N, CA, C and O atoms as a GROMACS GRO file, in nm:
protein
  304
    1UNK      N    1  -0.462   8.154   3.892
    1UNK     CA    2  -0.552   8.057   3.952
    1UNK      C    3  -0.681   8.050   3.871
    1UNK      O    4  -0.735   8.153   3.832
    2UNK      N    5  -0.729   7.931   3.846
    2UNK     CA    6  -0.852   7.911   3.771
    2UNK      C    7  -0.955   7.840   3.857
    2UNK      O    8  -0.920   7.762   3.945
    3UNK      N    9  -1.082   7.868   3.831
    3UNK     CA   10  -1.190   7.797   3.899
    3UNK      C   11  -1.216   7.668   3.822
    3UNK      O   12  -1.253   7.672   3.705
    4UNK      N   13  -1.198   7.556   3.888
    4UNK     CA   14  -1.219   7.426   3.824
    4UNK      C   15  -1.336   7.352   3.885
    4UNK      O   16  -1.362   7.237   3.848
    5UNK      N   17  -1.408   7.414   3.977
    5UNK     CA   18  -1.521   7.348   4.042
    5UNK      C   19  -1.642   7.345   3.948
    5UNK      O   20  -1.650   7.422   3.853
    6UNK      N   21  -1.734   7.254   3.977
    6UNK     CA   22  -1.856   7.242   3.899
    6UNK      C   23  -1.940   7.368   3.917
    6UNK      O   24  -1.952   7.420   4.028
    7UNK      N   25  -1.999   7.417   3.808
    7UNK     CA   26  -2.082   7.537   3.811
    7UNK      C   27  -2.229   7.501   3.816
    7UNK      O   28  -2.271   7.400   3.760
    8UNK      N   29  -2.306   7.583   3.885
    8UNK     CA   30  -2.450   7.565   3.894
    8UNK      C   31  -2.518   7.699   3.867
    8UNK      O   32  -2.463   7.805   3.894
    9UNK      N   33  -2.639   7.692   3.814
    9UNK     CA   34  -2.718   7.812   3.793
    9UNK      C   35  -2.748   7.872   3.931
    9UNK      O   36  -2.787   7.802   4.023
   10UNK      N   37  -2.729   8.002   3.942
   10UNK     CA   38  -2.751   8.071   4.069
   10UNK      C   39  -2.622   8.101   4.144
   10UNK      O   40  -2.625   8.178   4.240
   11UNK      N   41  -2.509   8.044   4.102
   11UNK     CA   42  -2.380   8.077   4.163
   11UNK      C   43  -2.350   8.225   4.135
   11UNK      O   44  -2.379   8.276   4.027
   12UNK      N   45  -2.291   8.292   4.232
   12UNK     CA   46  -2.247   8.430   4.214
   12UNK      C   47  -2.095   8.429   4.224
   12UNK      O   48  -2.038   8.381   4.323
   13UNK      N   49  -2.029   8.482   4.120
   13UNK     CA   50  -1.883   8.482   4.115
   13UNK      C   51  -1.830   8.624   4.103
   13UNK      O   52  -1.896   8.713   4.049
   14UNK      N   53  -1.710   8.644   4.154
   14UNK     CA   54  -1.640   8.771   4.138
   14UNK      C   55  -1.539   8.751   4.025
   14UNK      O   56  -1.461   8.656   4.026
   15UNK      N   57  -1.542   8.843   3.930
   15UNK     CA   58  -1.451   8.834   3.816
   15UNK      C   59  -1.330   8.924   3.839
   15UNK      O   60  -1.335   9.019   3.917
   16UNK      N   61  -1.220   8.893   3.770
   16UNK     CA   62  -1.096   8.970   3.786
   16UNK      C   63  -1.109   9.113   3.731
   16UNK      O   64  -1.061   9.208   3.794
   17UNK      N   65  -1.173   9.127   3.616
   17UNK     CA   66  -1.188   9.259   3.554
   17UNK      C   67  -1.330   9.310   3.579
   17UNK      O   68  -1.426   9.234   3.576
   18UNK      N   69  -1.340   9.438   3.605
   18UNK     CA   70  -1.471   9.500   3.627
   18UNK      C   71  -1.543   9.521   3.494
   18UNK      O   72  -1.480   9.546   3.391
   19UNK      N   73  -1.674   9.511   3.497
   19UNK     CA   74  -1.759   9.543   3.383
   19UNK      C   75  -1.754   9.695   3.363
   19UNK      O   76  -1.724   9.766   3.459
   20UNK      N   77  -1.780   9.748   3.245
   20UNK     CA   78  -1.777   9.893   3.224
   20UNK      C   79  -1.867   9.971   3.322
   20UNK      O   80  -1.842  10.089   3.348
   21UNK      N   81  -1.971   9.907   3.376
   21UNK     CA   82  -2.057   9.975   3.474
   21UNK      C   83  -1.991   9.981   3.612
   21UNK      O   84  -2.039  10.051   3.701
   22UNK      N   85  -1.882   9.907   3.629
   22UNK     CA   86  -1.810   9.907   3.757
   22UNK      C   87  -1.836   9.784   3.842
   22UNK      O   88  -1.771   9.765   3.945
   23UNK      N   89  -1.928   9.698   3.800
   23UNK     CA   90  -1.960   9.579   3.877
   23UNK      C   91  -1.862   9.465   3.854
   23UNK      O   92  -1.813   9.447   3.742
   24UNK      N   93  -1.833   9.389   3.959
   24UNK     CA   94  -1.745   9.273   3.946
   24UNK      C   95  -1.817   9.144   3.985
   24UNK      O   96  -1.760   9.036   3.971
   25UNK      N   97  -1.941   9.153   4.032
   25UNK     CA   98  -2.016   9.035   4.072
   25UNK      C   99  -2.112   8.993   3.962
   25UNK      O  100  -2.185   9.076   3.907
   26UNK      N  101  -2.111   8.865   3.929
   26UNK     CA  102  -2.192   8.810   3.822
   26UNK      C  103  -2.264   8.686   3.870
   26UNK      O  104  -2.208   8.607   3.945
   27UNK      N  105  -2.389   8.668   3.827
   27UNK     CA  106  -2.466   8.548   3.857
   27UNK      C  107  -2.466   8.457   3.735
   27UNK      O  108  -2.487   8.502   3.623
   28UNK      N  109  -2.443   8.328   3.759
   28UNK     CA  110  -2.445   8.229   3.651
   28UNK      C  111  -2.590   8.199   3.617
   28UNK      O  112  -2.667   8.155   3.703
   29UNK      N  113  -2.629   8.221   3.490
   29UNK     CA  114  -2.766   8.197   3.446
   29UNK      C  115  -2.775   8.089   3.339
   29UNK      O  116  -2.884   8.047   3.303
   30UNK      N  117  -2.660   8.044   3.288
   30UNK     CA  118  -2.658   7.938   3.187
   30UNK      C  119  -2.528   7.862   3.200
   30UNK      O  120  -2.422   7.922   3.214
   31UNK      N  121  -2.537   7.729   3.196
   31UNK     CA  122  -2.418   7.645   3.205
   31UNK      C  123  -2.418   7.551   3.086
   31UNK      O  124  -2.517   7.483   3.058
   32UNK      N  125  -2.308   7.547   3.016
   32UNK     CA  126  -2.292   7.462   2.898
   32UNK      C  127  -2.154   7.486   2.841
   32UNK      O  128  -2.059   7.510   2.916
   33UNK      N  129  -2.141   7.479   2.709
   33UNK     CA  130  -2.013   7.511   2.646
   33UNK      C  131  -1.978   7.657   2.671
   33UNK      O  132  -1.861   7.692   2.689
   34UNK      N  133  -2.080   7.742   2.673
   34UNK     CA  134  -2.065   7.882   2.710
   34UNK      C  135  -2.132   7.903   2.844
   34UNK      O  136  -2.231   7.837   2.876
   35UNK      N  137  -2.078   7.994   2.923
   35UNK     CA  138  -2.134   8.028   3.053
   35UNK      C  139  -2.208   8.160   3.040
   35UNK      O  140  -2.149   8.261   3.000
   36UNK      N  141  -2.337   8.161   3.073
   36UNK     CA  142  -2.417   8.283   3.071
   36UNK      C  143  -2.407   8.353   3.205
   36UNK      O  144  -2.426   8.291   3.309
   37UNK      N  145  -2.377   8.482   3.202
   37UNK     CA  146  -2.360   8.561   3.323
   37UNK      C  147  -2.450   8.683   3.322
   37UNK      O  148  -2.475   8.742   3.216
   38UNK      N  149  -2.497   8.721   3.439
   38UNK     CA  150  -2.582   8.838   3.456
   38UNK      C  151  -2.514   8.932   3.554
   38UNK      O  152  -2.489   8.895   3.669
   39UNK      N  153  -2.482   9.055   3.510
   39UNK     CA  154  -2.416   9.153   3.596
   39UNK      C  155  -2.509   9.190   3.710
   39UNK      O  156  -2.626   9.222   3.687
   40UNK      N  157  -2.459   9.186   3.832
   40UNK     CA  158  -2.542   9.215   3.948
   40UNK      C  159  -2.564   9.364   3.968
   40UNK      O  160  -2.650   9.404   4.045
   41UNK      N  161  -2.487   9.448   3.898
   41UNK     CA  162  -2.502   9.592   3.913
   41UNK      C  163  -2.596   9.652   3.809
   41UNK      O  164  -2.686   9.729   3.843
   42UNK      N  165  -2.575   9.618   3.680
   42UNK     CA  166  -2.654   9.682   3.575
   42UNK      C  167  -2.753   9.588   3.506
   42UNK      O  168  -2.840   9.635   3.432
   43UNK      N  169  -2.741   9.457   3.528
   43UNK     CA  170  -2.834   9.363   3.469
   43UNK      C  171  -2.799   9.317   3.329
   43UNK      O  172  -2.877   9.244   3.267
   44UNK      N  173  -2.683   9.356   3.276
   44UNK     CA  174  -2.639   9.313   3.142
   44UNK      C  175  -2.612   9.163   3.144
   44UNK      O  176  -2.560   9.109   3.241
   45UNK      N  177  -2.649   9.098   3.036
   45UNK     CA  178  -2.629   8.954   3.023
   45UNK      C  179  -2.523   8.928   2.916
   45UNK      O  180  -2.530   8.984   2.807
   46UNK      N  181  -2.424   8.843   2.948
   46UNK     CA  182  -2.318   8.811   2.853
   46UNK      C  183  -2.293   8.661   2.851
   46UNK      O  184  -2.329   8.589   2.945
   47UNK      N  185  -2.232   8.614   2.743
   47UNK     CA  186  -2.190   8.475   2.730
   47UNK      C  187  -2.038   8.471   2.719
   47UNK      O  188  -1.979   8.546   2.641
   48UNK      N  189  -1.975   8.383   2.796
   48UNK     CA  190  -1.831   8.364   2.788
   48UNK      C  191  -1.803   8.216   2.760
   48UNK      O  192  -1.870   8.129   2.816
   49UNK      N  193  -1.706   8.188   2.675
   49UNK     CA  194  -1.665   8.048   2.660
   49UNK      C  195  -1.617   7.995   2.795
   49UNK      O  196  -1.559   8.069   2.874
   50UNK      N  197  -1.642   7.868   2.822
   50UNK     CA  198  -1.609   7.808   2.952
   50UNK      C  199  -1.462   7.830   2.989
   50UNK      O  200  -1.432   7.860   3.105
   51UNK      N  201  -1.372   7.816   2.895
   51UNK     CA  202  -1.228   7.832   2.923
   51UNK      C  203  -1.195   7.974   2.966
   51UNK      O  204  -1.118   7.994   3.061
   52UNK      N  205  -1.252   8.073   2.897
   52UNK     CA  206  -1.228   8.213   2.931
   52UNK      C  207  -1.288   8.246   3.067
   52UNK      O  208  -1.228   8.319   3.146
   53UNK      N  209  -1.408   8.192   3.094
   53UNK     CA  210  -1.471   8.214   3.224
   53UNK      C  211  -1.383   8.159   3.336
   53UNK      O  212  -1.360   8.227   3.437
   54UNK      N  213  -1.333   8.036   3.320
   54UNK     CA  214  -1.252   7.972   3.424
   54UNK      C  215  -1.125   8.054   3.453
   54UNK      O  216  -1.079   8.059   3.567
   55UNK      N  217  -1.070   8.117   3.351
   55UNK     CA  218  -0.949   8.197   3.370
   55UNK      C  219  -0.979   8.332   3.436
   55UNK      O  220  -0.900   8.379   3.517
   56UNK      N  221  -1.092   8.394   3.402
   56UNK     CA  222  -1.122   8.529   3.451
   56UNK      C  223  -1.195   8.531   3.585
   56UNK      O  224  -1.197   8.635   3.652
   57UNK      N  225  -1.254   8.419   3.626
   57UNK     CA  226  -1.325   8.416   3.754
   57UNK      C  227  -1.225   8.416   3.868
   57UNK      O  228  -1.124   8.346   3.865
   58UNK      N  229  -1.254   8.496   3.970
   58UNK     CA  230  -1.163   8.509   4.083
   58UNK      C  231  -1.204   8.417   4.198
   58UNK      O  232  -1.120   8.343   4.250
   59UNK      N  233  -1.332   8.421   4.236
   59UNK     CA  234  -1.378   8.337   4.348
   59UNK      C  235  -1.530   8.329   4.347
   59UNK      O  236  -1.597   8.411   4.285
   60UNK      N  237  -1.582   8.228   4.418
   60UNK     CA  238  -1.725   8.218   4.438
   60UNK      C  239  -1.764   8.307   4.555
   60UNK      O  240  -1.702   8.300   4.662
   61UNK      N  241  -1.865   8.390   4.536
   61UNK     CA  242  -1.917   8.472   4.644
   61UNK      C  243  -2.030   8.397   4.714
   61UNK      O  244  -2.040   8.397   4.836
   62UNK      N  245  -2.115   8.333   4.633
   62UNK     CA  246  -2.228   8.256   4.686
   62UNK      C  247  -2.253   8.140   4.592
   62UNK      O  248  -2.249   8.156   4.470
   63UNK      N  249  -2.280   8.023   4.647
   63UNK     CA  250  -2.311   7.907   4.565
   63UNK      C  251  -2.461   7.897   4.545
   63UNK      O  252  -2.539   7.938   4.631
   64UNK      N  253  -2.501   7.842   4.430
   64UNK     CA  254  -2.642   7.824   4.398
   64UNK      C  255  -2.704   7.714   4.481
   64UNK      O  256  -2.633   7.641   4.551
   65UNK      N  257  -2.835   7.701   4.474
   65UNK     CA  258  -2.909   7.601   4.550
   65UNK      C  259  -2.865   7.460   4.512
   65UNK      O  260  -2.851   7.374   4.600
   66UNK      N  261  -2.843   7.435   4.384
   66UNK     CA  262  -2.803   7.301   4.337
   66UNK      C  263  -2.666   7.261   4.392
   66UNK      O  264  -2.642   7.142   4.412
   67UNK      N  265  -2.578   7.356   4.417
   67UNK     CA  266  -2.444   7.323   4.466
   67UNK      C  267  -2.452   7.266   4.606
   67UNK      O  268  -2.379   7.172   4.638
   68UNK      N  269  -2.538   7.319   4.690
   68UNK     CA  270  -2.548   7.269   4.827
   68UNK      C  271  -2.617   7.134   4.831
   68UNK      O  272  -2.580   7.049   4.912
   69UNK      N  273  -2.716   7.112   4.747
   69UNK     CA  274  -2.785   6.982   4.746
   69UNK      C  275  -2.697   6.876   4.682
   69UNK      O  276  -2.705   6.759   4.721
   70UNK      N  277  -2.614   6.912   4.585
   70UNK     CA  278  -2.522   6.817   4.520
   70UNK      C  279  -2.414   6.773   4.618
   70UNK      O  280  -2.374   6.656   4.616
   71UNK      N  281  -2.366   6.862   4.704
   71UNK     CA  282  -2.263   6.826   4.800
   71UNK      C  283  -2.316   6.725   4.900
   71UNK      O  284  -2.242   6.635   4.942
   72UNK      N  285  -2.442   6.738   4.939
   72UNK     CA  286  -2.501   6.642   5.032
   72UNK      C  287  -2.520   6.505   4.970
   72UNK      O  288  -2.509   6.404   5.040
   73UNK      N  289  -2.550   6.500   4.841
   73UNK     CA  290  -2.571   6.373   4.773
   73UNK      C  291  -2.442   6.293   4.760
   73UNK      O  292  -2.444   6.170   4.761
   74UNK      N  293  -2.329   6.363   4.749
   74UNK     CA  294  -2.201   6.294   4.734
   74UNK      C  295  -2.150   6.234   4.864
   74UNK      O  296  -2.064   6.147   4.862
   75UNK      N  297  -2.203   6.280   4.977
   75UNK     CA  298  -2.155   6.230   5.105
   75UNK      C  299  -2.221   6.100   5.147
   75UNK      O  300  -2.182   6.042   5.248
   76UNK      N  301  -2.321   6.052   5.072
   76UNK     CA  302  -2.389   5.927   5.109
   76UNK      C  303  -2.309   5.806   5.075
   76UNK      O  304  -2.353   5.693   5.100
   0.00000   0.00000   0.00000
């Protein structure tokens, strides 16, 4: 299963593989061709290509502020 939903800065995702520190929760800090992620346990910052991110992401834990405001705009 892949995540195909639109990404926003501030989204928190659970990844399939744990980081060496043991954390599986990551916050999206950059969106573009590469996805910037910040480990919620140790604070390490990494860049993943969008395709690799979509394959390794398991689920959204929390959506960013822009995701909730974007959903409201589409319902008009």
